[in-house]
mmCIF file as Biopython writes it, N, C-alpha, C and O atoms, coordinates in Angstrom:
data_model
#
loop_
_atom_site.group_PDB
_atom_site.id
_atom_site.type_symbol
_atom_site.label_atom_id
_atom_site.label_alt_id
_atom_site.label_comp_id
_atom_site.label_asym_id
_atom_site.label_entity_id
_atom_site.label_seq_id
_atom_site.pdbx_PDB_ins_code
_atom_site.Cartn_x
_atom_site.Cartn_y
_atom_site.Cartn_z
_atom_site.occupancy
_atom_site.B_iso_or_equiv
_atom_site.auth_seq_id
_atom_site.auth_asym_id
_atom_site.pdbx_PDB_model_num
ATOM 1   N N  . MET A ? 1  ? -1.234  36.350 12.216 1.0 0.0 1  A 1 
ATOM 2   C CA . MET A ? 1  ? -0.172  36.020 11.249 1.0 0.0 1  A 1 
ATOM 3   C C  . MET A ? 1  ? -0.420  34.237 11.808 1.0 0.0 1  A 1 
ATOM 4   O O  . MET A ? 1  ? -0.661  33.701 12.889 1.0 0.0 1  A 1 
ATOM 5   N N  . THR A ? 2  ? -0.159  33.676 10.130 1.0 0.0 2  A 1 
ATOM 6   C CA . THR A ? 2  ? -0.597  32.713 9.881  1.0 0.0 2  A 1 
ATOM 7   C C  . THR A ? 2  ? 0.614   31.849 9.202  1.0 0.0 2  A 1 
ATOM 8   O O  . THR A ? 2  ? 1.069   32.509 8.267  1.0 0.0 2  A 1 
ATOM 9   N N  . LEU A ? 3  ? 1.258   30.661 9.342  1.0 0.0 3  A 1 
ATOM 10  C CA . LEU A ? 3  ? 2.332   30.155 9.140  1.0 0.0 3  A 1 
ATOM 11  C C  . LEU A ? 3  ? 1.705   28.763 8.076  1.0 0.0 3  A 1 
ATOM 12  O O  . LEU A ? 3  ? 1.398   27.679 8.572  1.0 0.0 3  A 1 
ATOM 13  N N  . GLU A ? 4  ? 1.629   28.985 6.950  1.0 0.0 4  A 1 
ATOM 14  C CA . GLU A ? 4  ? 1.214   27.855 5.902  1.0 0.0 4  A 1 
ATOM 15  C C  . GLU A ? 4  ? 2.532   26.841 5.514  1.0 0.0 4  A 1 
ATOM 16  O O  . GLU A ? 4  ? 3.515   27.282 4.919  1.0 0.0 4  A 1 
ATOM 17  N N  . VAL A ? 5  ? 2.415   25.520 5.909  1.0 0.0 5  A 1 
ATOM 18  C CA . VAL A ? 5  ? 3.224   24.842 5.139  1.0 0.0 5  A 1 
ATOM 19  C C  . VAL A ? 5  ? 2.498   23.712 4.404  1.0 0.0 5  A 1 
ATOM 20  O O  . VAL A ? 5  ? 1.648   22.955 4.870  1.0 0.0 5  A 1 
ATOM 21  N N  . THR A ? 6  ? 3.119   23.755 2.868  1.0 0.0 6  A 1 
ATOM 22  C CA . THR A ? 6  ? 2.417   22.634 2.105  1.0 0.0 6  A 1 
ATOM 23  C C  . THR A ? 6  ? 3.537   21.731 1.632  1.0 0.0 6  A 1 
ATOM 24  O O  . THR A ? 6  ? 4.700   21.942 1.974  1.0 0.0 6  A 1 
ATOM 25  N N  . GLY A ? 7  ? 3.183   20.714 0.836  1.0 0.0 7  A 1 
ATOM 26  C CA . GLY A ? 7  ? 4.093   19.711 0.430  1.0 0.0 7  A 1 
ATOM 27  C C  . GLY A ? 7  ? 5.587   20.045 -0.011 1.0 0.0 7  A 1 
ATOM 28  O O  . GLY A ? 7  ? 6.222   21.016 0.400  1.0 0.0 7  A 1 
ATOM 29  N N  . PRO A ? 8  ? 5.957   19.278 -0.734 1.0 0.0 8  A 1 
ATOM 30  C CA . PRO A ? 8  ? 7.483   19.616 -1.428 1.0 0.0 8  A 1 
ATOM 31  C C  . PRO A ? 8  ? 7.201   20.044 -2.571 1.0 0.0 8  A 1 
ATOM 32  O O  . PRO A ? 8  ? 6.375   19.653 -3.395 1.0 0.0 8  A 1 
ATOM 33  N N  . GLY A ? 9  ? 8.169   21.142 -2.587 1.0 0.0 9  A 1 
ATOM 34  C CA . GLY A ? 9  ? 8.206   22.090 -3.784 1.0 0.0 9  A 1 
ATOM 35  C C  . GLY A ? 9  ? 9.499   23.235 -3.649 1.0 0.0 9  A 1 
ATOM 36  O O  . GLY A ? 9  ? 10.367  23.257 -2.776 1.0 0.0 9  A 1 
ATOM 37  N N  . PRO A ? 10 ? 9.342   24.074 -4.690 1.0 0.0 10 A 1 
ATOM 38  C CA . PRO A ? 10 ? 10.514  24.964 -4.200 1.0 0.0 10 A 1 
ATOM 39  C C  . PRO A ? 10 ? 10.274  26.122 -2.901 1.0 0.0 10 A 1 
ATOM 40  O O  . PRO A ? 10 ? 11.123  26.818 -2.343 1.0 0.0 10 A 1 
ATOM 41  N N  . SER A ? 11 ? 9.022   26.052 -2.696 1.0 0.0 11 A 1 
ATOM 42  C CA . SER A ? 11 ? 8.556   27.437 -1.486 1.0 0.0 11 A 1 
ATOM 43  C C  . SER A ? 11 ? 7.864   26.771 -0.453 1.0 0.0 11 A 1 
ATOM 44  O O  . SER A ? 11 ? 6.936   27.479 -0.063 1.0 0.0 11 A 1 
ATOM 45  N N  . PRO A ? 12 ? 7.928   25.822 0.079  1.0 0.0 12 A 1 
ATOM 46  C CA . PRO A ? 12 ? 6.791   24.930 0.928  1.0 0.0 12 A 1 
ATOM 47  C C  . PRO A ? 12 ? 6.177   26.056 2.159  1.0 0.0 12 A 1 
ATOM 48  O O  . PRO A ? 12 ? 5.144   25.851 2.796  1.0 0.0 12 A 1 
ATOM 49  N N  . VAL A ? 13 ? 6.820   26.931 2.272  1.0 0.0 13 A 1 
ATOM 50  C CA . VAL A ? 13 ? 6.493   28.016 3.518  1.0 0.0 13 A 1 
ATOM 51  C C  . VAL A ? 13 ? 5.924   29.087 2.948  1.0 0.0 13 A 1 
ATOM 52  O O  . VAL A ? 13 ? 6.290   29.489 1.844  1.0 0.0 13 A 1 
ATOM 53  N N  . GLN A ? 14 ? 4.857   29.728 3.725  1.0 0.0 14 A 1 
ATOM 54  C CA . GLN A ? 14 ? 4.455   30.934 3.440  1.0 0.0 14 A 1 
ATOM 55  C C  . GLN A ? 14 ? 3.790   31.609 4.512  1.0 0.0 14 A 1 
ATOM 56  O O  . GLN A ? 14 ? 3.013   30.988 5.236  1.0 0.0 14 A 1 
ATOM 57  N N  . MET A ? 15 ? 3.999   32.683 4.658  1.0 0.0 15 A 1 
ATOM 58  C CA . MET A ? 15 ? 3.573   33.635 6.048  1.0 0.0 15 A 1 
ATOM 59  C C  . MET A ? 15 ? 2.898   34.383 5.306  1.0 0.0 15 A 1 
ATOM 60  O O  . MET A ? 15 ? 3.169   34.803 4.181  1.0 0.0 15 A 1 
ATOM 61  N N  . PHE A ? 16 ? 1.490   34.647 6.312  1.0 0.0 16 A 1 
ATOM 62  C CA . PHE A ? 16 ? 0.455   35.778 5.882  1.0 0.0 16 A 1 
ATOM 63  C C  . PHE A ? 16 ? -0.100  36.575 7.349  1.0 0.0 16 A 1 
ATOM 64  O O  . PHE A ? 16 ? -0.688  36.192 8.361  1.0 0.0 16 A 1 
ATOM 65  N N  . LEU A ? 17 ? 0.394   37.783 6.893  1.0 0.0 17 A 1 
ATOM 66  C CA . LEU A ? 17 ? 0.411   39.092 7.952  1.0 0.0 17 A 1 
ATOM 67  C C  . LEU A ? 17 ? -0.612  39.448 7.830  1.0 0.0 17 A 1 
ATOM 68  O O  . LEU A ? 17 ? -0.732  39.562 6.610  1.0 0.0 17 A 1 
ATOM 69  N N  . GLY A ? 18 ? -1.878  39.842 8.462  1.0 0.0 18 A 1 
ATOM 70  C CA . GLY A ? 18 ? -2.755  40.842 9.024  1.0 0.0 18 A 1 
ATOM 71  C C  . GLY A ? 18 ? -3.203  41.546 9.535  1.0 0.0 18 A 1 
ATOM 72  O O  . GLY A ? 18 ? -4.195  41.144 10.142 1.0 0.0 18 A 1 
ATOM 73  N N  . PRO A ? 19 ? -2.961  42.620 9.649  1.0 0.0 19 A 1 
ATOM 74  C CA . PRO A ? 19 ? -3.293  43.897 10.445 1.0 0.0 19 A 1 
ATOM 75  C C  . PRO A ? 19 ? -4.689  44.000 10.548 1.0 0.0 19 A 1 
ATOM 76  O O  . PRO A ? 19 ? -5.169  44.909 9.870  1.0 0.0 19 A 1 
ATOM 77  N N  . MET A ? 20 ? -5.400  43.391 11.141 1.0 0.0 20 A 1 
ATOM 78  C CA . MET A ? 20 ? -6.878  43.629 11.264 1.0 0.0 20 A 1 
ATOM 79  C C  . MET A ? 20 ? -7.586  44.489 12.680 1.0 0.0 20 A 1 
ATOM 80  O O  . MET A ? 20 ? -7.235  44.405 13.857 1.0 0.0 20 A 1 
ATOM 81  N N  . PHE A ? 21 ? -8.528  45.192 12.162 1.0 0.0 21 A 1 
ATOM 82  C CA . PHE A ? 21 ? -9.137  45.662 13.332 1.0 0.0 21 A 1 
ATOM 83  C C  . PHE A ? 21 ? -10.653 46.183 13.000 1.0 0.0 21 A 1 
ATOM 84  O O  . PHE A ? 21 ? -11.015 46.501 11.867 1.0 0.0 21 A 1 
ATOM 85  N N  . GLY A ? 22 ? -11.538 46.225 14.243 1.0 0.0 22 A 1 
ATOM 86  C CA . GLY A ? 22 ? -12.680 46.523 14.172 1.0 0.0 22 A 1 
ATOM 87  C C  . GLY A ? 22 ? -13.617 46.398 15.517 1.0 0.0 22 A 1 
ATOM 88  O O  . GLY A ? 22 ? -13.186 46.102 16.632 1.0 0.0 22 A 1 
ATOM 89  N N  . PRO A ? 23 ? -14.734 46.632 15.249 1.0 0.0 23 A 1 
ATOM 90  C CA . PRO A ? 23 ? -15.742 46.462 16.552 1.0 0.0 23 A 1 
ATOM 91  C C  . PRO A ? 23 ? -16.018 45.358 17.300 1.0 0.0 23 A 1 
ATOM 92  O O  . PRO A ? 23 ? -15.897 44.264 16.748 1.0 0.0 23 A 1 
ATOM 93  N N  . ALA A ? 24 ? -16.371 45.408 18.463 1.0 0.0 24 A 1 
ATOM 94  C CA . ALA A ? 24 ? -16.622 44.173 19.476 1.0 0.0 24 A 1 
ATOM 95  C C  . ALA A ? 24 ? -18.040 44.410 20.309 1.0 0.0 24 A 1 
ATOM 96  O O  . ALA A ? 24 ? -18.404 45.501 20.749 1.0 0.0 24 A 1 
ATOM 97  N N  . PHE A ? 25 ? -18.507 43.599 20.388 1.0 0.0 25 A 1 
ATOM 98  C CA . PHE A ? 25 ? -19.824 43.649 21.558 1.0 0.0 25 A 1 
ATOM 99  C C  . PHE A ? 25 ? -19.948 42.724 22.302 1.0 0.0 25 A 1 
ATOM 100 O O  . PHE A ? 25 ? -19.832 41.596 21.822 1.0 0.0 25 A 1 
ATOM 101 N N  . GLU A ? 26 ? -20.187 42.862 23.523 1.0 0.0 26 A 1 
ATOM 102 C CA . GLU A ? 26 ? -20.422 41.721 24.472 1.0 0.0 26 A 1 
ATOM 103 C C  . GLU A ? 26 ? -21.664 42.248 25.553 1.0 0.0 26 A 1 
ATOM 104 O O  . GLU A ? 26 ? -21.787 43.385 26.008 1.0 0.0 26 A 1 
ATOM 105 N N  . TYR A ? 27 ? -22.442 41.188 25.783 1.0 0.0 27 A 1 
ATOM 106 C CA . TYR A ? 27 ? -23.532 41.920 26.740 1.0 0.0 27 A 1 
ATOM 107 C C  . TYR A ? 27 ? -23.922 40.812 27.618 1.0 0.0 27 A 1 
ATOM 108 O O  . TYR A ? 27 ? -24.141 39.709 27.117 1.0 0.0 27 A 1 
ATOM 109 N N  . HIS A ? 28 ? -24.010 40.969 28.658 1.0 0.0 28 A 1 
ATOM 110 C CA . HIS A ? 28 ? -24.375 39.726 30.028 1.0 0.0 28 A 1 
ATOM 111 C C  . HIS A ? 28 ? -25.975 40.152 29.953 1.0 0.0 28 A 1 
ATOM 112 O O  . HIS A ? 28 ? -26.350 41.254 30.355 1.0 0.0 28 A 1 
ATOM 113 N N  . VAL A ? 29 ? -26.898 39.148 29.386 1.0 0.0 29 A 1 
ATOM 114 C CA . VAL A ? 29 ? -28.192 39.285 29.659 1.0 0.0 29 A 1 
ATOM 115 C C  . VAL A ? 29 ? -28.671 39.260 31.115 1.0 0.0 29 A 1 
ATOM 116 O O  . VAL A ? 29 ? -29.525 40.016 31.576 1.0 0.0 29 A 1 
ATOM 117 N N  . ASP A ? 30 ? -27.936 38.178 31.867 1.0 0.0 30 A 1 
ATOM 118 C CA . ASP A ? 30 ? -28.373 38.142 32.878 1.0 0.0 30 A 1 
ATOM 119 C C  . ASP A ? 30 ? -26.670 37.392 33.614 1.0 0.0 30 A 1 
ATOM 120 O O  . ASP A ? 30 ? -25.684 37.142 32.921 1.0 0.0 30 A 1 
ATOM 121 N N  . ARG A ? 31 ? -26.762 37.199 34.989 1.0 0.0 31 A 1 
ATOM 122 C CA . ARG A ? 31 ? -25.604 36.460 35.564 1.0 0.0 31 A 1 
ATOM 123 C C  . ARG A ? 31 ? -24.859 35.321 34.934 1.0 0.0 31 A 1 
ATOM 124 O O  . ARG A ? 31 ? -23.660 35.042 34.915 1.0 0.0 31 A 1 
ATOM 125 N N  . LEU A ? 32 ? -25.914 34.746 34.426 1.0 0.0 32 A 1 
ATOM 126 C CA . LEU A ? 32 ? -25.677 33.174 33.927 1.0 0.0 32 A 1 
ATOM 127 C C  . LEU A ? 32 ? -25.531 33.365 32.284 1.0 0.0 32 A 1 
ATOM 128 O O  . LEU A ? 32 ? -24.930 32.406 31.800 1.0 0.0 32 A 1 
ATOM 129 N N  . LEU A ? 33 ? -25.907 34.308 31.353 1.0 0.0 33 A 1 
ATOM 130 C CA . LEU A ? 33 ? -25.598 34.207 30.217 1.0 0.0 33 A 1 
ATOM 131 C C  . LEU A ? 33 ? -24.824 35.213 29.346 1.0 0.0 33 A 1 
ATOM 132 O O  . LEU A ? 33 ? -25.250 36.329 29.641 1.0 0.0 33 A 1 
ATOM 133 N N  . THR A ? 34 ? -24.087 35.282 28.614 1.0 0.0 34 A 1 
ATOM 134 C CA . THR A ? 34 ? -23.483 36.472 27.963 1.0 0.0 34 A 1 
ATOM 135 C C  . THR A ? 34 ? -23.816 36.028 26.455 1.0 0.0 34 A 1 
ATOM 136 O O  . THR A ? 34 ? -24.026 34.850 26.164 1.0 0.0 34 A 1 
ATOM 137 N N  . VAL A ? 35 ? -23.841 36.945 25.641 1.0 0.0 35 A 1 
ATOM 138 C CA . VAL A ? 35 ? -24.117 37.268 24.009 1.0 0.0 35 A 1 
ATOM 139 C C  . VAL A ? 35 ? -22.709 37.734 23.380 1.0 0.0 35 A 1 
ATOM 140 O O  . VAL A ? 35 ? -21.882 37.837 24.286 1.0 0.0 35 A 1 
ATOM 141 N N  . GLY A ? 36 ? -22.238 38.012 22.269 1.0 0.0 36 A 1 
ATOM 142 C CA . GLY A ? 36 ? -21.359 38.877 21.879 1.0 0.0 36 A 1 
ATOM 143 C C  . GLY A ? 36 ? -21.168 38.784 20.161 1.0 0.0 36 A 1 
ATOM 144 O O  . GLY A ? 36 ? -21.634 37.870 19.481 1.0 0.0 36 A 1 
ATOM 145 N N  . LEU A ? 37 ? -20.576 39.647 19.764 1.0 0.0 37 A 1 
ATOM 146 C CA . LEU A ? 37 ? -20.203 39.700 18.439 1.0 0.0 37 A 1 
ATOM 147 C C  . LEU A ? 37 ? -18.723 40.634 18.422 1.0 0.0 37 A 1 
ATOM 148 O O  . LEU A ? 37 ? -18.487 41.678 19.030 1.0 0.0 37 A 1 
ATOM 149 N N  . ASN A ? 38 ? -17.903 39.909 17.563 1.0 0.0 38 A 1 
ATOM 150 C CA . ASN A ? 38 ? -16.548 40.376 17.357 1.0 0.0 38 A 1 
ATOM 151 C C  . ASN A ? 38 ? -16.101 40.100 15.608 1.0 0.0 38 A 1 
ATOM 152 O O  . ASN A ? 38 ? -15.922 39.052 14.989 1.0 0.0 38 A 1 
ATOM 153 N N  . THR A ? 39 ? -16.028 41.484 15.203 1.0 0.0 39 A 1 
ATOM 154 C CA . THR A ? 39 ? -15.692 41.588 13.896 1.0 0.0 39 A 1 
ATOM 155 C C  . THR A ? 39 ? -14.350 42.267 13.578 1.0 0.0 39 A 1 
ATOM 156 O O  . THR A ? 39 ? -14.031 43.361 14.045 1.0 0.0 39 A 1 
ATOM 157 N N  . ARG A ? 40 ? -13.613 41.557 12.774 1.0 0.0 40 A 1 
ATOM 158 C CA . ARG A ? 40 ? -12.212 42.551 12.366 1.0 0.0 40 A 1 
ATOM 159 C C  . ARG A ? 40 ? -12.214 42.082 10.697 1.0 0.0 40 A 1 
ATOM 160 O O  . ARG A ? 40 ? -12.638 41.103 10.082 1.0 0.0 40 A 1 
ATOM 161 N N  . PHE A ? 41 ? -11.545 43.261 10.359 1.0 0.0 41 A 1 
ATOM 162 C CA . PHE A ? 41 ? -11.316 43.518 8.738  1.0 0.0 41 A 1 
ATOM 163 C C  . PHE A ? 41 ? -9.826  44.204 8.664  1.0 0.0 41 A 1 
ATOM 164 O O  . PHE A ? 41 ? -9.149  44.741 9.541  1.0 0.0 41 A 1 
ATOM 165 N N  . GLY A ? 42 ? -9.670  44.054 7.757  1.0 0.0 42 A 1 
ATOM 166 C CA . GLY A ? 42 ? -8.015  44.560 6.957  1.0 0.0 42 A 1 
ATOM 167 C C  . GLY A ? 42 ? -7.405  44.074 6.227  1.0 0.0 42 A 1 
ATOM 168 O O  . GLY A ? 42 ? -7.871  42.994 5.864  1.0 0.0 42 A 1 
ATOM 169 N N  . PRO A ? 43 ? -6.235  44.437 5.648  1.0 0.0 43 A 1 
ATOM 170 C CA . PRO A ? 43 ? -5.649  43.594 4.564  1.0 0.0 43 A 1 
ATOM 171 C C  . PRO A ? 43 ? -4.667  42.707 5.132  1.0 0.0 43 A 1 
ATOM 172 O O  . PRO A ? 43 ? -4.099  42.836 6.217  1.0 0.0 43 A 1 
ATOM 173 N N  . ILE A ? 44 ? -4.557  41.963 4.439  1.0 0.0 44 A 1 
ATOM 174 C CA . ILE A ? 44 ? -3.844  40.496 4.348  1.0 0.0 44 A 1 
ATOM 175 C C  . ILE A ? 44 ? -2.707  40.709 2.973  1.0 0.0 44 A 1 
ATOM 176 O O  . ILE A ? 44 ? -2.855  40.951 1.775  1.0 0.0 44 A 1 
ATOM 177 N N  . PHE A ? 45 ? -1.354  40.438 4.010  1.0 0.0 45 A 1 
ATOM 178 C CA . PHE A ? 45 ? -0.152  40.417 3.293  1.0 0.0 45 A 1 
ATOM 179 C C  . PHE A ? 45 ? 0.167   39.065 2.962  1.0 0.0 45 A 1 
ATOM 180 O O  . PHE A ? 45 ? -0.368  38.338 3.799  1.0 0.0 45 A 1 
ATOM 181 N N  . SER A ? 46 ? 0.830   38.376 2.076  1.0 0.0 46 A 1 
ATOM 182 C CA . SER A ? 46 ? 1.660   37.047 1.848  1.0 0.0 46 A 1 
ATOM 183 C C  . SER A ? 46 ? 3.181   37.123 1.734  1.0 0.0 46 A 1 
ATOM 184 O O  . SER A ? 46 ? 3.602   37.987 0.965  1.0 0.0 46 A 1 
ATOM 185 N N  . THR A ? 47 ? 4.036   36.397 2.342  1.0 0.0 47 A 1 
ATOM 186 C CA . THR A ? 47 ? 5.509   36.329 1.906  1.0 0.0 47 A 1 
ATOM 187 C C  . THR A ? 47 ? 6.045   36.095 0.586  1.0 0.0 47 A 1 
ATOM 188 O O  . THR A ? 47 ? 7.129   36.417 0.098  1.0 0.0 47 A 1 
ATOM 189 N N  . LYS A ? 48 ? 4.761   35.276 -0.033 1.0 0.0 48 A 1 
ATOM 190 C CA . LYS A ? 48 ? 5.025   35.066 -1.614 1.0 0.0 48 A 1 
ATOM 191 C C  . LYS A ? 48 ? 4.958   36.044 -2.463 1.0 0.0 48 A 1 
ATOM 192 O O  . LYS A ? 48 ? 5.408   35.928 -3.603 1.0 0.0 48 A 1 
ATOM 193 N N  . GLY A ? 49 ? 4.274   37.357 -1.933 1.0 0.0 49 A 1 
ATOM 194 C CA . GLY A ? 49 ? 3.811   38.547 -3.060 1.0 0.0 49 A 1 
ATOM 195 C C  . GLY A ? 49 ? 2.825   38.298 -3.488 1.0 0.0 49 A 1 
ATOM 196 O O  . GLY A ? 49 ? 2.245   37.298 -3.064 1.0 0.0 49 A 1 
ATOM 197 N N  . GLY A ? 50 ? 2.260   39.066 -4.453 1.0 0.0 50 A 1 
ATOM 198 C CA . GLY A ? 50 ? 1.198   38.909 -5.349 1.0 0.0 50 A 1 
ATOM 199 C C  . GLY A ? 50 ? 0.281   39.932 -4.764 1.0 0.0 50 A 1 
ATOM 200 O O  . GLY A ? 50 ? -0.896  39.785 -5.092 1.0 0.0 50 A 1 
ATOM 201 N N  . GLY A ? 51 ? 0.556   40.960 -3.955 1.0 0.0 51 A 1 
ATOM 202 C CA . GLY A ? 51 ? -0.337  41.977 -3.596 1.0 0.0 51 A 1 
ATOM 203 C C  . GLY A ? 51 ? -1.111  41.647 -2.355 1.0 0.0 51 A 1 
ATOM 204 O O  . GLY A ? 51 ? -1.046  40.571 -1.761 1.0 0.0 51 A 1 
ATOM 205 N N  . GLY A ? 52 ? -1.891  42.731 -2.001 1.0 0.0 52 A 1 
ATOM 206 C CA . GLY A ? 52 ? -2.437  42.396 -0.731 1.0 0.0 52 A 1 
ATOM 207 C C  . GLY A ? 52 ? -3.674  42.013 -1.233 1.0 0.0 52 A 1 
ATOM 208 O O  . GLY A ? 52 ? -4.051  42.114 -2.400 1.0 0.0 52 A 1 
ATOM 209 N N  . GLN A ? 53 ? -4.434  41.456 -0.048 1.0 0.0 53 A 1 
ATOM 210 C CA . GLN A ? 53 ? -5.926  40.897 -0.404 1.0 0.0 53 A 1 
ATOM 211 C C  . GLN A ? 53 ? -6.593  41.665 0.950  1.0 0.0 53 A 1 
ATOM 212 O O  . GLN A ? 53 ? -6.044  42.364 1.802  1.0 0.0 53 A 1 
ATOM 213 N N  . PHE A ? 54 ? -7.895  41.280 0.806  1.0 0.0 54 A 1 
ATOM 214 C CA . PHE A ? 54 ? -8.892  41.963 2.174  1.0 0.0 54 A 1 
ATOM 215 C C  . PHE A ? 54 ? -9.548  40.878 2.767  1.0 0.0 54 A 1 
ATOM 216 O O  . PHE A ? 54 ? -10.171 40.034 2.122  1.0 0.0 54 A 1 
ATOM 217 N N  . GLY A ? 55 ? -9.405  40.886 4.123  1.0 0.0 55 A 1 
ATOM 218 C CA . GLY A ? 55 ? -9.462  39.799 5.092  1.0 0.0 55 A 1 
ATOM 219 C C  . GLY A ? 55 ? -10.938 40.416 5.960  1.0 0.0 55 A 1 
ATOM 220 O O  . GLY A ? 55 ? -11.039 41.600 6.282  1.0 0.0 55 A 1 
ATOM 221 N N  . PHE A ? 56 ? -11.818 39.559 6.197  1.0 0.0 56 A 1 
ATOM 222 C CA . PHE A ? 56 ? -12.625 39.855 7.260  1.0 0.0 56 A 1 
ATOM 223 C C  . PHE A ? 56 ? -13.214 38.598 8.101  1.0 0.0 56 A 1 
ATOM 224 O O  . PHE A ? 56 ? -13.632 37.610 7.498  1.0 0.0 56 A 1 
ATOM 225 N N  . ILE A ? 57 ? -13.230 38.667 9.391  1.0 0.0 57 A 1 
ATOM 226 C CA . ILE A ? 57 ? -13.712 37.438 10.183 1.0 0.0 57 A 1 
ATOM 227 C C  . ILE A ? 57 ? -14.806 37.924 11.122 1.0 0.0 57 A 1 
ATOM 228 O O  . ILE A ? 57 ? -14.623 38.994 11.702 1.0 0.0 57 A 1 
ATOM 229 N N  . THR A ? 58 ? -16.052 37.161 11.348 1.0 0.0 58 A 1 
ATOM 230 C CA . THR A ? 58 ? -16.972 37.448 12.365 1.0 0.0 58 A 1 
ATOM 231 C C  . THR A ? 58 ? -16.800 36.402 13.081 1.0 0.0 58 A 1 
ATOM 232 O O  . THR A ? 58 ? -16.429 35.291 12.704 1.0 0.0 58 A 1 
ATOM 233 N N  . GLN A ? 59 ? -17.158 36.864 14.464 1.0 0.0 59 A 1 
ATOM 234 C CA . GLN A ? 59 ? -17.067 35.700 15.620 1.0 0.0 59 A 1 
ATOM 235 C C  . GLN A ? 59 ? -18.354 36.098 16.373 1.0 0.0 59 A 1 
ATOM 236 O O  . GLN A ? 59 ? -18.752 37.237 16.619 1.0 0.0 59 A 1 
ATOM 237 N N  . LEU A ? 60 ? -19.007 34.725 16.734 1.0 0.0 60 A 1 
ATOM 238 C CA . LEU A ? 60 ? -20.099 35.204 17.483 1.0 0.0 60 A 1 
ATOM 239 C C  . LEU A ? 60 ? -19.768 34.419 19.257 1.0 0.0 60 A 1 
ATOM 240 O O  . LEU A ? 60 ? -18.981 33.552 19.638 1.0 0.0 60 A 1 
ATOM 241 N N  . LEU A ? 61 ? -20.727 35.187 19.903 1.0 0.0 61 A 1 
ATOM 242 C CA . LEU A ? 61 ? -20.108 34.251 21.390 1.0 0.0 61 A 1 
ATOM 243 C C  . LEU A ? 61 ? -21.667 34.232 22.106 1.0 0.0 61 A 1 
ATOM 244 O O  . LEU A ? 61 ? -22.475 35.153 22.225 1.0 0.0 61 A 1 
ATOM 245 N N  . LEU A ? 62 ? -21.739 32.970 22.481 1.0 0.0 62 A 1 
ATOM 246 C CA . LEU A ? 62 ? -22.723 32.400 23.242 1.0 0.0 62 A 1 
ATOM 247 C C  . LEU A ? 62 ? -22.188 31.708 24.497 1.0 0.0 62 A 1 
ATOM 248 O O  . LEU A ? 62 ? -21.548 30.685 24.254 1.0 0.0 62 A 1 
ATOM 249 N N  . ALA A ? 63 ? -22.326 32.086 25.947 1.0 0.0 63 A 1 
ATOM 250 C CA . ALA A ? 63 ? -21.621 31.620 26.932 1.0 0.0 63 A 1 
ATOM 251 C C  . ALA A ? 63 ? -22.779 31.323 27.905 1.0 0.0 63 A 1 
ATOM 252 O O  . ALA A ? 63 ? -23.565 32.270 27.905 1.0 0.0 63 A 1 
ATOM 253 N N  . TYR A ? 64 ? -23.082 30.516 28.578 1.0 0.0 64 A 1 
ATOM 254 C CA . TYR A ? 64 ? -23.433 30.203 29.851 1.0 0.0 64 A 1 
ATOM 255 C C  . TYR A ? 64 ? -22.707 29.333 31.104 1.0 0.0 64 A 1 
ATOM 256 O O  . TYR A ? 64 ? -21.894 28.408 31.091 1.0 0.0 64 A 1 
ATOM 257 N N  . ARG A ? 65 ? -23.289 29.960 32.036 1.0 0.0 65 A 1 
ATOM 258 C CA . ARG A ? 65 ? -22.175 29.736 33.216 1.0 0.0 65 A 1 
ATOM 259 C C  . ARG A ? 65 ? -23.261 28.552 33.845 1.0 0.0 65 A 1 
ATOM 260 O O  . ARG A ? 65 ? -24.492 28.522 33.847 1.0 0.0 65 A 1 
ATOM 261 N N  . LEU A ? 66 ? -22.218 27.580 34.385 1.0 0.0 66 A 1 
ATOM 262 C CA . LEU A ? 66 ? -23.001 26.491 35.006 1.0 0.0 66 A 1 
ATOM 263 C C  . LEU A ? 66 ? -22.731 27.007 36.441 1.0 0.0 66 A 1 
ATOM 264 O O  . LEU A ? 66 ? -23.198 26.409 37.410 1.0 0.0 66 A 1 
#
């Protein structure tokens, strides 16, 4: 869910709703190092109308414990 506020105008506020789903992967290489991948996709709807759009998010994970 995202709320977008733009400058002055007749309707400066717009809300985006996106029920997204998809696979995630996380692997602990050793006790100190973790790598991962998170992907999400699905429809995106806006309160201003105009039909739905397709959304896709990819996140990479690289974590090191000190």
